[in-house]
mmCIF file of the N, C-alpha and C atoms, coordinates in Angstrom:
data_MODEL
# 
_entry.id   MODEL 
# 
loop_
_atom_site.group_PDB 
_atom_site.id 
_atom_site.type_symbol 
_atom_site.label_atom_id 
_atom_site.label_alt_id 
_atom_site.label_comp_id 
_atom_site.label_asym_id 
_atom_site.label_entity_id 
_atom_site.label_seq_id 
_atom_site.pdbx_PDB_ins_code 
_atom_site.Cartn_x 
_atom_site.Cartn_y 
_atom_site.Cartn_z 
_atom_site.occupancy 
_atom_site.B_iso_or_equiv 
_atom_site.pdbx_formal_charge 
_atom_site.auth_seq_id 
_atom_site.auth_comp_id 
_atom_site.auth_asym_id 
_atom_site.auth_atom_id 
_atom_site.pdbx_PDB_model_num 
ATOM 1   N N  . MET A 1 1  ? 77.885 78.556  182.043 1.00 0.00 ? 1  MET A N  1 
ATOM 2   C CA . MET A 1 1  ? 78.319 78.584  183.384 1.00 0.00 ? 1  MET A CA 1 
ATOM 3   C C  . MET A 1 1  ? 79.609 77.678  183.482 1.00 0.00 ? 1  MET A C  1 
ATOM 4   N N  . GLY A 1 2  ? 80.593 78.227  184.085 1.00 0.00 ? 2  GLY A N  1 
ATOM 5   C CA . GLY A 1 2  ? 81.834 77.460  184.345 1.00 0.00 ? 2  GLY A CA 1 
ATOM 6   C C  . GLY A 1 2  ? 81.871 76.352  185.333 1.00 0.00 ? 2  GLY A C  1 
ATOM 7   N N  . ASP A 1 3  ? 82.976 75.829  185.470 1.00 0.00 ? 3  ASP A N  1 
ATOM 8   C CA . ASP A 1 3  ? 83.050 74.808  186.549 1.00 0.00 ? 3  ASP A CA 1 
ATOM 9   C C  . ASP A 1 3  ? 82.967 75.318  187.950 1.00 0.00 ? 3  ASP A C  1 
ATOM 10  N N  . PHE A 1 4  ? 82.299 74.493  188.853 1.00 0.00 ? 4  PHE A N  1 
ATOM 11  C CA . PHE A 1 4  ? 82.237 74.912  190.265 1.00 0.00 ? 4  PHE A CA 1 
ATOM 12  C C  . PHE A 1 4  ? 83.149 74.213  191.106 1.00 0.00 ? 4  PHE A C  1 
ATOM 13  N N  . SER A 1 5  ? 83.864 74.898  192.004 1.00 0.00 ? 5  SER A N  1 
ATOM 14  C CA . SER A 1 5  ? 84.883 74.398  192.832 1.00 0.00 ? 5  SER A CA 1 
ATOM 15  C C  . SER A 1 5  ? 84.535 74.717  194.280 1.00 0.00 ? 5  SER A C  1 
ATOM 16  N N  . TYR A 1 6  ? 84.452 73.601  195.136 1.00 0.00 ? 6  TYR A N  1 
ATOM 17  C CA . TYR A 1 6  ? 84.310 73.859  196.479 1.00 0.00 ? 6  TYR A CA 1 
ATOM 18  C C  . TYR A 1 6  ? 85.294 74.747  197.183 1.00 0.00 ? 6  TYR A C  1 
ATOM 19  N N  . GLY A 1 7  ? 86.458 74.532  196.728 1.00 0.00 ? 7  GLY A N  1 
ATOM 20  C CA . GLY A 1 7  ? 87.700 75.287  197.249 1.00 0.00 ? 7  GLY A CA 1 
ATOM 21  C C  . GLY A 1 7  ? 87.488 76.702  196.941 1.00 0.00 ? 7  GLY A C  1 
ATOM 22  N N  . THR A 1 8  ? 87.105 77.065  195.686 1.00 0.00 ? 8  THR A N  1 
ATOM 23  C CA . THR A 1 8  ? 86.986 78.476  195.231 1.00 0.00 ? 8  THR A CA 1 
ATOM 24  C C  . THR A 1 8  ? 85.747 79.107  196.084 1.00 0.00 ? 8  THR A C  1 
ATOM 25  N N  . ALA A 1 9  ? 84.677 78.334  196.250 1.00 0.00 ? 9  ALA A N  1 
ATOM 26  C CA . ALA A 1 9  ? 83.528 78.743  197.010 1.00 0.00 ? 9  ALA A CA 1 
ATOM 27  C C  . ALA A 1 9  ? 83.943 78.993  198.415 1.00 0.00 ? 9  ALA A C  1 
ATOM 28  N N  . ALA A 1 10 ? 84.747 78.171  199.078 1.00 0.00 ? 10 ALA A N  1 
ATOM 29  C CA . ALA A 1 10 ? 85.217 78.466  200.502 1.00 0.00 ? 10 ALA A CA 1 
ATOM 30  C C  . ALA A 1 10 ? 85.994 79.684  200.485 1.00 0.00 ? 10 ALA A C  1 
ATOM 31  N N  . LEU A 1 11 ? 86.914 79.909  199.614 1.00 0.00 ? 11 LEU A N  1 
ATOM 32  C CA . LEU A 1 11 ? 87.733 81.095  199.468 1.00 0.00 ? 11 LEU A CA 1 
ATOM 33  C C  . LEU A 1 11 ? 86.875 82.373  199.272 1.00 0.00 ? 11 LEU A C  1 
ATOM 34  N N  . ILE A 1 12 ? 85.880 82.271  198.396 1.00 0.00 ? 12 ILE A N  1 
ATOM 35  C CA . ILE A 1 12 ? 85.002 83.399  198.305 1.00 0.00 ? 12 ILE A CA 1 
ATOM 36  C C  . ILE A 1 12 ? 84.220 83.725  199.558 1.00 0.00 ? 12 ILE A C  1 
ATOM 37  N N  . LEU A 1 13 ? 83.777 82.691  200.166 1.00 0.00 ? 13 LEU A N  1 
ATOM 38  C CA . LEU A 1 13 ? 83.101 82.888  201.510 1.00 0.00 ? 13 LEU A CA 1 
ATOM 39  C C  . LEU A 1 13 ? 83.992 83.684  202.447 1.00 0.00 ? 13 LEU A C  1 
ATOM 40  N N  . LEU A 1 14 ? 85.274 83.192  202.545 1.00 0.00 ? 14 LEU A N  1 
ATOM 41  C CA . LEU A 1 14 ? 86.135 83.858  203.493 1.00 0.00 ? 14 LEU A CA 1 
ATOM 42  C C  . LEU A 1 14 ? 86.515 85.233  203.108 1.00 0.00 ? 14 LEU A C  1 
ATOM 43  N N  . VAL A 1 15 ? 86.789 85.398  201.802 1.00 0.00 ? 15 VAL A N  1 
ATOM 44  C CA . VAL A 1 15 ? 87.096 86.815  201.217 1.00 0.00 ? 15 VAL A CA 1 
ATOM 45  C C  . VAL A 1 15 ? 85.895 87.725  201.603 1.00 0.00 ? 15 VAL A C  1 
ATOM 46  N N  . TYR A 1 16 ? 84.728 87.322  201.339 1.00 0.00 ? 16 TYR A N  1 
ATOM 47  C CA . TYR A 1 16 ? 83.603 88.211  201.627 1.00 0.00 ? 16 TYR A CA 1 
ATOM 48  C C  . TYR A 1 16 ? 83.224 88.371  202.964 1.00 0.00 ? 16 TYR A C  1 
ATOM 49  N N  . ILE A 1 17 ? 83.635 87.630  203.901 1.00 0.00 ? 17 ILE A N  1 
ATOM 50  C CA . ILE A 1 17 ? 83.518 87.870  205.266 1.00 0.00 ? 17 ILE A CA 1 
ATOM 51  C C  . ILE A 1 17 ? 84.444 89.076  205.599 1.00 0.00 ? 17 ILE A C  1 
ATOM 52  N N  . VAL A 1 18 ? 85.715 88.943  205.080 1.00 0.00 ? 18 VAL A N  1 
ATOM 53  C CA . VAL A 1 18 ? 86.617 90.110  205.241 1.00 0.00 ? 18 VAL A CA 1 
ATOM 54  C C  . VAL A 1 18 ? 86.119 91.326  204.576 1.00 0.00 ? 18 VAL A C  1 
ATOM 55  N N  . VAL A 1 19 ? 85.600 91.196  203.368 1.00 0.00 ? 19 VAL A N  1 
ATOM 56  C CA . VAL A 1 19 ? 85.155 92.384  202.547 1.00 0.00 ? 19 VAL A CA 1 
ATOM 57  C C  . VAL A 1 19 ? 84.118 93.082  203.412 1.00 0.00 ? 19 VAL A C  1 
ATOM 58  N N  . ASP A 1 20 ? 83.108 92.451  203.947 1.00 0.00 ? 20 ASP A N  1 
ATOM 59  C CA . ASP A 1 20 ? 82.053 93.127  204.598 1.00 0.00 ? 20 ASP A CA 1 
ATOM 60  C C  . ASP A 1 20 ? 82.458 93.635  205.961 1.00 0.00 ? 20 ASP A C  1 
ATOM 61  N N  . MET A 1 21 ? 83.439 92.918  206.552 1.00 0.00 ? 21 MET A N  1 
ATOM 62  C CA . MET A 1 21 ? 83.999 93.552  207.802 1.00 0.00 ? 21 MET A CA 1 
ATOM 63  C C  . MET A 1 21 ? 84.721 94.795  207.483 1.00 0.00 ? 21 MET A C  1 
ATOM 64  N N  . LEU A 1 22 ? 85.401 94.774  206.444 1.00 0.00 ? 22 LEU A N  1 
ATOM 65  C CA . LEU A 1 22 ? 86.205 96.015  205.905 1.00 0.00 ? 22 LEU A CA 1 
ATOM 66  C C  . LEU A 1 22 ? 85.138 97.130  205.581 1.00 0.00 ? 22 LEU A C  1 
ATOM 67  N N  . TYR A 1 23 ? 84.009 96.707  204.819 1.00 0.00 ? 23 TYR A N  1 
ATOM 68  C CA . TYR A 1 23 ? 83.097 97.691  204.502 1.00 0.00 ? 23 TYR A CA 1 
ATOM 69  C C  . TYR A 1 23 ? 82.485 98.360  205.688 1.00 0.00 ? 23 TYR A C  1 
ATOM 70  N N  . ALA A 1 24 ? 82.051 97.583  206.662 1.00 0.00 ? 24 ALA A N  1 
ATOM 71  C CA . ALA A 1 24 ? 81.495 98.182  207.884 1.00 0.00 ? 24 ALA A CA 1 
ATOM 72  C C  . ALA A 1 24 ? 82.532 99.082  208.611 1.00 0.00 ? 24 ALA A C  1 
ATOM 73  N N  . TYR A 1 25 ? 83.712 98.599  208.652 1.00 0.00 ? 25 TYR A N  1 
ATOM 74  C CA . TYR A 1 25 ? 84.830 99.390  209.280 1.00 0.00 ? 25 TYR A CA 1 
ATOM 75  C C  . TYR A 1 25 ? 85.074 100.712 208.432 1.00 0.00 ? 25 TYR A C  1 
ATOM 76  N N  . TYR A 1 26 ? 84.957 100.625 207.094 1.00 0.00 ? 26 TYR A N  1 
ATOM 77  C CA . TYR A 1 26 ? 85.111 101.770 206.292 1.00 0.00 ? 26 TYR A CA 1 
ATOM 78  C C  . TYR A 1 26 ? 84.086 102.818 206.644 1.00 0.00 ? 26 TYR A C  1 
ATOM 79  N N  . ILE A 1 27 ? 82.876 102.413 206.813 1.00 0.00 ? 27 ILE A N  1 
ATOM 80  C CA . ILE A 1 27 ? 81.825 103.338 207.233 1.00 0.00 ? 27 ILE A CA 1 
ATOM 81  C C  . ILE A 1 27 ? 81.963 103.920 208.561 1.00 0.00 ? 27 ILE A C  1 
ATOM 82  N N  . ILE A 1 28 ? 82.531 103.157 209.494 1.00 0.00 ? 28 ILE A N  1 
ATOM 83  C CA . ILE A 1 28 ? 82.857 103.663 210.771 1.00 0.00 ? 28 ILE A CA 1 
ATOM 84  C C  . ILE A 1 28 ? 84.028 104.790 210.673 1.00 0.00 ? 28 ILE A C  1 
ATOM 85  N N  . CYS A 1 29 ? 85.031 104.457 209.886 1.00 0.00 ? 29 CYS A N  1 
ATOM 86  C CA . CYS A 1 29 ? 86.109 105.358 209.744 1.00 0.00 ? 29 CYS A CA 1 
ATOM 87  C C  . CYS A 1 29 ? 85.743 106.627 209.072 1.00 0.00 ? 29 CYS A C  1 
ATOM 88  N N  . VAL A 1 30 ? 84.832 106.523 208.088 1.00 0.00 ? 30 VAL A N  1 
ATOM 89  C CA . VAL A 1 30 ? 84.297 107.771 207.374 1.00 0.00 ? 30 VAL A CA 1 
ATOM 90  C C  . VAL A 1 30 ? 83.548 108.581 208.332 1.00 0.00 ? 30 VAL A C  1 
ATOM 91  N N  . GLU A 1 31 ? 82.604 107.998 209.227 1.00 0.00 ? 31 GLU A N  1 
ATOM 92  C CA . GLU A 1 31 ? 81.807 108.574 210.272 1.00 0.00 ? 31 GLU A CA 1 
ATOM 93  C C  . GLU A 1 31 ? 82.789 109.412 211.177 1.00 0.00 ? 31 GLU A C  1 
ATOM 94  N N  . LYS A 1 32 ? 83.924 108.751 211.539 1.00 0.00 ? 32 LYS A N  1 
ATOM 95  C CA . LYS A 1 32 ? 84.840 109.426 212.477 1.00 0.00 ? 32 LYS A CA 1 
ATOM 96  C C  . LYS A 1 32 ? 85.743 110.483 211.724 1.00 0.00 ? 32 LYS A C  1 
ATOM 97  N N  . ARG A 1 33 ? 85.489 110.707 210.489 1.00 0.00 ? 33 ARG A N  1 
ATOM 98  C CA . ARG A 1 33 ? 86.297 111.594 209.633 1.00 0.00 ? 33 ARG A CA 1 
ATOM 99  C C  . ARG A 1 33 ? 87.846 111.349 209.622 1.00 0.00 ? 33 ARG A C  1 
ATOM 100 N N  . ASP A 1 34 ? 88.195 110.082 209.521 1.00 0.00 ? 34 ASP A N  1 
ATOM 101 C CA . ASP A 1 34 ? 89.600 109.600 209.490 1.00 0.00 ? 34 ASP A CA 1 
ATOM 102 C C  . ASP A 1 34 ? 89.977 109.287 208.090 1.00 0.00 ? 34 ASP A C  1 
ATOM 103 N N  . PRO A 1 35 ? 90.504 110.315 207.395 1.00 0.00 ? 35 PRO A N  1 
ATOM 104 C CA . PRO A 1 35 ? 90.800 110.196 205.972 1.00 0.00 ? 35 PRO A CA 1 
ATOM 105 C C  . PRO A 1 35 ? 91.820 109.032 205.634 1.00 0.00 ? 35 PRO A C  1 
ATOM 106 N N  . TRP A 1 36 ? 92.871 108.919 206.473 1.00 0.00 ? 36 TRP A N  1 
ATOM 107 C CA . TRP A 1 36 ? 93.873 107.860 206.110 1.00 0.00 ? 36 TRP A CA 1 
ATOM 108 C C  . TRP A 1 36 ? 93.359 106.507 206.184 1.00 0.00 ? 36 TRP A C  1 
ATOM 109 N N  . ARG A 1 37 ? 92.594 106.222 207.348 1.00 0.00 ? 37 ARG A N  1 
ATOM 110 C CA . ARG A 1 37 ? 92.163 104.825 207.498 1.00 0.00 ? 37 ARG A CA 1 
ATOM 111 C C  . ARG A 1 37 ? 91.090 104.549 206.504 1.00 0.00 ? 37 ARG A C  1 
ATOM 112 N N  . SER A 1 38 ? 90.214 105.539 206.145 1.00 0.00 ? 38 SER A N  1 
ATOM 113 C CA . SER A 1 38 ? 89.091 105.413 205.194 1.00 0.00 ? 38 SER A CA 1 
ATOM 114 C C  . SER A 1 38 ? 89.640 105.079 203.797 1.00 0.00 ? 38 SER A C  1 
ATOM 115 N N  . ALA A 1 39 ? 90.786 105.778 203.487 1.00 0.00 ? 39 ALA A N  1 
ATOM 116 C CA . ALA A 1 39 ? 91.324 105.577 202.126 1.00 0.00 ? 39 ALA A CA 1 
ATOM 117 C C  . ALA A 1 39 ? 92.086 104.228 202.021 1.00 0.00 ? 39 ALA A C  1 
ATOM 118 N N  . ILE A 1 40 ? 92.677 103.836 203.078 1.00 0.00 ? 40 ILE A N  1 
ATOM 119 C CA . ILE A 1 40 ? 93.393 102.596 203.071 1.00 0.00 ? 40 ILE A CA 1 
ATOM 120 C C  . ILE A 1 40 ? 92.377 101.379 203.055 1.00 0.00 ? 40 ILE A C  1 
ATOM 121 N N  . VAL A 1 41 ? 91.378 101.404 203.884 1.00 0.00 ? 41 VAL A N  1 
ATOM 122 C CA . VAL A 1 41 ? 90.370 100.410 203.865 1.00 0.00 ? 41 VAL A CA 1 
ATOM 123 C C  . VAL A 1 41 ? 89.708 100.316 202.613 1.00 0.00 ? 41 VAL A C  1 
ATOM 124 N N  . SER A 1 42 ? 89.440 101.440 201.983 1.00 0.00 ? 42 SER A N  1 
ATOM 125 C CA . SER A 1 42 ? 88.682 101.448 200.651 1.00 0.00 ? 42 SER A CA 1 
ATOM 126 C C  . SER A 1 42 ? 89.547 100.846 199.593 1.00 0.00 ? 42 SER A C  1 
ATOM 127 N N  . SER A 1 43 ? 90.836 101.127 199.587 1.00 0.00 ? 43 SER A N  1 
ATOM 128 C CA . SER A 1 43 ? 91.656 100.548 198.480 1.00 0.00 ? 43 SER A CA 1 
ATOM 129 C C  . SER A 1 43 ? 91.679 99.024  198.629 1.00 0.00 ? 43 SER A C  1 
ATOM 130 N N  . VAL A 1 44 ? 91.963 98.577  199.830 1.00 0.00 ? 44 VAL A N  1 
ATOM 131 C CA . VAL A 1 44 ? 91.923 97.078  200.065 1.00 0.00 ? 44 VAL A CA 1 
ATOM 132 C C  . VAL A 1 44 ? 90.538 96.451  199.772 1.00 0.00 ? 44 VAL A C  1 
ATOM 133 N N  . LEU A 1 45 ? 89.472 97.171  200.233 1.00 0.00 ? 45 LEU A N  1 
ATOM 134 C CA . LEU A 1 45 ? 88.107 96.719  199.950 1.00 0.00 ? 45 LEU A CA 1 
ATOM 135 C C  . LEU A 1 45 ? 87.857 96.510  198.559 1.00 0.00 ? 45 LEU A C  1 
ATOM 136 N N  . TYR A 1 46 ? 88.118 97.460  197.720 1.00 0.00 ? 46 TYR A N  1 
ATOM 137 C CA . TYR A 1 46 ? 87.809 97.309  196.255 1.00 0.00 ? 46 TYR A CA 1 
ATOM 138 C C  . TYR A 1 46 ? 88.714 96.274  195.491 1.00 0.00 ? 46 TYR A C  1 
ATOM 139 N N  . SER A 1 47 ? 89.987 96.077  196.049 1.00 0.00 ? 47 SER A N  1 
ATOM 140 C CA . SER A 1 47 ? 90.662 95.069  195.445 1.00 0.00 ? 47 SER A CA 1 
ATOM 141 C C  . SER A 1 47 ? 90.121 93.650  195.720 1.00 0.00 ? 47 SER A C  1 
ATOM 142 N N  . LEU A 1 48 ? 89.619 93.531  196.888 1.00 0.00 ? 48 LEU A N  1 
ATOM 143 C CA . LEU A 1 48 ? 88.938 92.220  197.248 1.00 0.00 ? 48 LEU A CA 1 
ATOM 144 C C  . LEU A 1 48 ? 87.639 91.944  196.405 1.00 0.00 ? 48 LEU A C  1 
ATOM 145 N N  . LEU A 1 49 ? 86.963 93.085  196.355 1.00 0.00 ? 49 LEU A N  1 
ATOM 146 C CA . LEU A 1 49 ? 85.663 92.993  195.603 1.00 0.00 ? 49 LEU A CA 1 
ATOM 147 C C  . LEU A 1 49 ? 85.834 92.533  194.208 1.00 0.00 ? 49 LEU A C  1 
ATOM 148 N N  . ALA A 1 50 ? 86.885 92.915  193.637 1.00 0.00 ? 50 ALA A N  1 
ATOM 149 C CA . ALA A 1 50 ? 87.194 92.476  192.151 1.00 0.00 ? 50 ALA A CA 1 
ATOM 150 C C  . ALA A 1 50 ? 87.294 90.990  192.096 1.00 0.00 ? 50 ALA A C  1 
ATOM 151 N N  . PHE A 1 51 ? 87.888 90.419  193.118 1.00 0.00 ? 51 PHE A N  1 
ATOM 152 C CA . PHE A 1 51 ? 88.012 88.883  193.128 1.00 0.00 ? 51 PHE A CA 1 
ATOM 153 C C  . PHE A 1 51 ? 86.642 88.141  193.089 1.00 0.00 ? 51 PHE A C  1 
ATOM 154 N N  . GLY A 1 52 ? 85.729 88.800  193.863 1.00 0.00 ? 52 GLY A N  1 
ATOM 155 C CA . GLY A 1 52 ? 84.184 88.275  193.788 1.00 0.00 ? 52 GLY A CA 1 
ATOM 156 C C  . GLY A 1 52 ? 83.708 88.344  192.472 1.00 0.00 ? 52 GLY A C  1 
ATOM 157 N N  . VAL A 1 53 ? 83.839 89.559  191.905 1.00 0.00 ? 53 VAL A N  1 
ATOM 158 C CA . VAL A 1 53 ? 83.180 89.811  190.618 1.00 0.00 ? 53 VAL A CA 1 
ATOM 159 C C  . VAL A 1 53 ? 83.690 88.837  189.553 1.00 0.00 ? 53 VAL A C  1 
ATOM 160 N N  . VAL A 1 54 ? 84.933 88.624  189.563 1.00 0.00 ? 54 VAL A N  1 
ATOM 161 C CA . VAL A 1 54 ? 85.641 87.825  188.536 1.00 0.00 ? 54 VAL A CA 1 
ATOM 162 C C  . VAL A 1 54 ? 85.168 86.406  188.757 1.00 0.00 ? 54 VAL A C  1 
ATOM 163 N N  . SER A 1 55 ? 84.935 85.962  190.028 1.00 0.00 ? 55 SER A N  1 
ATOM 164 C CA . SER A 1 55 ? 84.546 84.628  190.276 1.00 0.00 ? 55 SER A CA 1 
ATOM 165 C C  . SER A 1 55 ? 83.120 84.358  189.940 1.00 0.00 ? 55 SER A C  1 
ATOM 166 N N  . TYR A 1 56 ? 82.112 85.211  190.349 1.00 0.00 ? 56 TYR A N  1 
ATOM 167 C CA . TYR A 1 56 ? 80.746 84.923  190.088 1.00 0.00 ? 56 TYR A CA 1 
ATOM 168 C C  . TYR A 1 56 ? 80.430 85.292  188.563 1.00 0.00 ? 56 TYR A C  1 
ATOM 169 N N  . SER A 1 57 ? 81.250 85.956  187.927 1.00 0.00 ? 57 SER A N  1 
ATOM 170 C CA . SER A 1 57 ? 80.999 86.116  186.433 1.00 0.00 ? 57 SER A CA 1 
ATOM 171 C C  . SER A 1 57 ? 81.285 84.860  185.623 1.00 0.00 ? 57 SER A C  1 
ATOM 172 N N  . LYS A 1 58 ? 82.151 83.985  186.269 1.00 0.00 ? 58 LYS A N  1 
ATOM 173 C CA . LYS A 1 58 ? 82.434 82.734  185.603 1.00 0.00 ? 58 LYS A CA 1 
ATOM 174 C C  . LYS A 1 58 ? 81.388 81.702  186.031 1.00 0.00 ? 58 LYS A C  1 
ATOM 175 N N  . ASN A 1 59 ? 80.756 81.773  187.189 1.00 0.00 ? 59 ASN A N  1 
ATOM 176 C CA . ASN A 1 59 ? 79.707 80.870  187.581 1.00 0.00 ? 59 ASN A CA 1 
ATOM 177 C C  . ASN A 1 59 ? 78.824 81.566  188.604 1.00 0.00 ? 59 ASN A C  1 
ATOM 178 N N  . ILE A 1 60 ? 77.619 81.626  188.351 1.00 0.00 ? 60 ILE A N  1 
ATOM 179 C CA . ILE A 1 60 ? 76.745 82.451  189.132 1.00 0.00 ? 60 ILE A CA 1 
ATOM 180 C C  . ILE A 1 60 ? 76.444 81.657  190.552 1.00 0.00 ? 60 ILE A C  1 
ATOM 181 N N  . LEU A 1 61 ? 76.687 80.388  190.628 1.00 0.00 ? 61 LEU A N  1 
ATOM 182 C CA . LEU A 1 61 ? 76.492 79.682  191.863 1.00 0.00 ? 61 LEU A CA 1 
ATOM 183 C C  . LEU A 1 61 ? 77.449 80.262  192.978 1.00 0.00 ? 61 LEU A C  1 
ATOM 184 N N  . TYR A 1 62 ? 78.589 80.960  192.596 1.00 0.00 ? 62 TYR A N  1 
ATOM 185 C CA . TYR A 1 62 ? 79.416 81.549  193.643 1.00 0.00 ? 62 TYR A CA 1 
ATOM 186 C C  . TYR A 1 62 ? 78.800 82.734  194.307 1.00 0.00 ? 62 TYR A C  1 
ATOM 187 N N  . LEU A 1 63 ? 77.563 83.149  193.888 1.00 0.00 ? 63 LEU A N  1 
ATOM 188 C CA . LEU A 1 63 ? 76.922 84.295  194.608 1.00 0.00 ? 63 LEU A CA 1 
ATOM 189 C C  . LEU A 1 63 ? 76.461 83.721  195.937 1.00 0.00 ? 63 LEU A C  1 
ATOM 190 N N  . PHE A 1 64 ? 76.187 82.444  196.206 1.00 0.00 ? 64 PHE A N  1 
ATOM 191 C CA . PHE A 1 64 ? 75.657 82.013  197.458 1.00 0.00 ? 64 PHE A CA 1 
ATOM 192 C C  . PHE A 1 64 ? 76.782 82.016  198.456 1.00 0.00 ? 64 PHE A C  1 
ATOM 193 N N  . PRO A 1 65 ? 78.009 81.642  198.211 1.00 0.00 ? 65 PRO A N  1 
ATOM 194 C CA . PRO A 1 65 ? 78.945 81.838  199.407 1.00 0.00 ? 65 PRO A CA 1 
ATOM 195 C C  . PRO A 1 65 ? 79.340 83.319  199.392 1.00 0.00 ? 65 PRO A C  1 
ATOM 196 N N  . LEU A 1 66 ? 79.283 84.014  198.409 1.00 0.00 ? 66 LEU A N  1 
ATOM 197 C CA . LEU A 1 66 ? 79.514 85.516  198.508 1.00 0.00 ? 66 LEU A CA 1 
ATOM 198 C C  . LEU A 1 66 ? 78.518 86.196  199.351 1.00 0.00 ? 66 LEU A C  1 
ATOM 199 N N  . ALA A 1 67 ? 77.228 85.890  199.198 1.00 0.00 ? 67 ALA A N  1 
ATOM 200 C CA . ALA A 1 67 ? 76.160 86.540  200.012 1.00 0.00 ? 67 ALA A CA 1 
ATOM 201 C C  . ALA A 1 67 ? 76.283 86.133  201.450 1.00 0.00 ? 67 ALA A C  1 
ATOM 202 N N  . THR A 1 68 ? 76.619 84.784  201.646 1.00 0.00 ? 68 THR A N  1 
ATOM 203 C CA . THR A 1 68 ? 76.693 84.216  203.034 1.00 0.00 ? 68 THR A CA 1 
ATOM 204 C C  . THR A 1 68 ? 77.992 84.991  203.807 1.00 0.00 ? 68 THR A C  1 
ATOM 205 N N  . GLY A 1 69 ? 78.965 85.110  202.998 1.00 0.00 ? 69 GLY A N  1 
ATOM 206 C CA . GLY A 1 69 ? 80.193 85.763  203.666 1.00 0.00 ? 69 GLY A CA 1 
ATOM 207 C C  . GLY A 1 69 ? 79.918 87.202  203.868 1.00 0.00 ? 69 GLY A C  1 
ATOM 208 N N  . ALA A 1 70 ? 79.172 87.841  203.080 1.00 0.00 ? 70 ALA A N  1 
ATOM 209 C CA . ALA A 1 70 ? 78.750 89.264  203.298 1.00 0.00 ? 70 ALA A CA 1 
ATOM 210 C C  . ALA A 1 70 ? 77.918 89.466  204.533 1.00 0.00 ? 70 ALA A C  1 
ATOM 211 N N  . PHE A 1 71 ? 77.070 88.501  204.783 1.00 0.00 ? 71 PHE A N  1 
ATOM 212 C CA . PHE A 1 71 ? 76.149 88.497  205.929 1.00 0.00 ? 71 PHE A CA 1 
ATOM 213 C C  . PHE A 1 71 ? 76.927 88.306  207.255 1.00 0.00 ? 71 PHE A C  1 
ATOM 214 N N  . ILE A 1 72 ? 77.786 87.250  207.172 1.00 0.00 ? 72 ILE A N  1 
ATOM 215 C CA . ILE A 1 72 ? 78.643 86.935  208.381 1.00 0.00 ? 72 ILE A CA 1 
ATOM 216 C C  . ILE A 1 72 ? 79.612 88.056  208.763 1.00 0.00 ? 72 ILE A C  1 
ATOM 217 N N  . GLY A 1 73 ? 80.203 88.644  207.711 1.00 0.00 ? 73 GLY A N  1 
ATOM 218 C CA . GLY A 1 73 ? 81.163 89.755  207.935 1.00 0.00 ? 73 GLY A CA 1 
ATOM 219 C C  . GLY A 1 73 ? 80.517 91.016  208.562 1.00 0.00 ? 73 GLY A C  1 
ATOM 220 N N  . THR A 1 74 ? 79.440 91.382  208.028 1.00 0.00 ? 74 THR A N  1 
ATOM 221 C CA . THR A 1 74 ? 78.695 92.531  208.530 1.00 0.00 ? 74 THR A CA 1 
ATOM 222 C C  . THR A 1 74 ? 78.201 92.205  210.066 1.00 0.00 ? 74 THR A C  1 
ATOM 223 N N  . PHE A 1 75 ? 77.661 91.015  210.227 1.00 0.00 ? 75 PHE A N  1 
ATOM 224 C CA . PHE A 1 75 ? 77.198 90.716  211.565 1.00 0.00 ? 75 PHE A CA 1 
ATOM 225 C C  . PHE A 1 75 ? 78.292 90.779  212.524 1.00 0.00 ? 75 PHE A C  1 
ATOM 226 N N  . ILE A 1 76 ? 79.455 90.205  212.285 1.00 0.00 ? 76 ILE A N  1 
ATOM 227 C CA . ILE A 1 76 ? 80.556 90.148  213.217 1.00 0.00 ? 76 ILE A CA 1 
ATOM 228 C C  . ILE A 1 76 ? 81.039 91.679  213.494 1.00 0.00 ? 76 ILE A C  1 
ATOM 229 N N  . THR A 1 77 ? 81.141 92.391  212.429 1.00 0.00 ? 77 THR A N  1 
ATOM 230 C CA . THR A 1 77 ? 81.692 93.823  212.799 1.00 0.00 ? 77 THR A CA 1 
ATOM 231 C C  . THR A 1 77 ? 80.703 94.656  213.532 1.00 0.00 ? 77 THR A C  1 
ATOM 232 N N  . VAL A 1 78 ? 79.478 94.632  213.218 1.00 0.00 ? 78 VAL A N  1 
ATOM 233 C CA . VAL A 1 78 ? 78.534 95.449  213.853 1.00 0.00 ? 78 VAL A CA 1 
ATOM 234 C C  . VAL A 1 78 ? 78.301 94.946  215.242 1.00 0.00 ? 78 VAL A C  1 
ATOM 235 N N  . SER A 1 79 ? 78.373 93.623  215.481 1.00 0.00 ? 79 SER A N  1 
ATOM 236 C CA . SER A 1 79 ? 78.240 93.130  216.885 1.00 0.00 ? 79 SER A CA 1 
ATOM 237 C C  . SER A 1 79 ? 79.519 93.562  217.668 1.00 0.00 ? 79 SER A C  1 
ATOM 238 N N  . TRP A 1 80 ? 80.652 93.495  217.042 1.00 0.00 ? 80 TRP A N  1 
ATOM 239 C CA . TRP A 1 80 ? 81.892 93.889  217.667 1.00 0.00 ? 80 TRP A CA 1 
ATOM 240 C C  . TRP A 1 80 ? 81.921 95.370  218.125 1.00 0.00 ? 80 TRP A C  1 
ATOM 241 N N  . LYS A 1 81 ? 81.406 96.233  217.132 1.00 0.00 ? 81 LYS A N  1 
ATOM 242 C CA . LYS A 1 81 ? 81.387 97.767  217.350 1.00 0.00 ? 81 LYS A CA 1 
ATOM 243 C C  . LYS A 1 81 ? 80.315 98.028  218.358 1.00 0.00 ? 81 LYS A C  1 
ATOM 244 N N  . LYS A 1 82 ? 79.314 97.237  218.400 1.00 0.00 ? 82 LYS A N  1 
ATOM 245 C CA . LYS A 1 82 ? 78.115 97.487  219.287 1.00 0.00 ? 82 LYS A CA 1 
ATOM 246 C C  . LYS A 1 82 ? 78.766 97.406  220.767 1.00 0.00 ? 82 LYS A C  1 
ATOM 247 N N  . GLY A 1 83 ? 79.526 96.433  220.927 1.00 0.00 ? 83 GLY A N  1 
ATOM 248 C CA . GLY A 1 83 ? 80.168 96.223  222.343 1.00 0.00 ? 83 GLY A CA 1 
ATOM 249 C C  . GLY A 1 83 ? 81.061 97.335  222.759 1.00 0.00 ? 83 GLY A C  1 
ATOM 250 N N  . ASP A 1 84 ? 81.596 98.198  221.929 1.00 0.00 ? 84 ASP A N  1 
ATOM 251 C CA . ASP A 1 84 ? 82.552 99.280  222.169 1.00 0.00 ? 84 ASP A CA 1 
ATOM 252 C C  . ASP A 1 84 ? 81.707 100.478 222.769 1.00 0.00 ? 84 ASP A C  1 
ATOM 253 N N  . LYS A 1 85 ? 80.503 100.535 222.822 1.00 0.00 ? 85 LYS A N  1 
ATOM 254 C CA . LYS A 1 85 ? 79.671 101.696 223.324 1.00 0.00 ? 85 LYS A CA 1 
ATOM 255 C C  . LYS A 1 85 ? 79.837 101.821 224.817 1.00 0.00 ? 85 LYS A C  1 
# 
């Protein structure tokens, strides 16, 4: 296991909040049959996902901020879209 950095953990948390917000938004775009937005969001999403994989492959403890960020990101996006109805 590599070195653990609180700065990297915070960055992972923030990146995965954005990742899950984008993933939820991606699903919304696909449901709306919007090919351009879906494709753009997908390419940004997978670029950010690669950062997480590289980070937690060096130290498994980074999975905790990753999972927390995923939870927060999805919760924010679904709550936001729920209000649009």
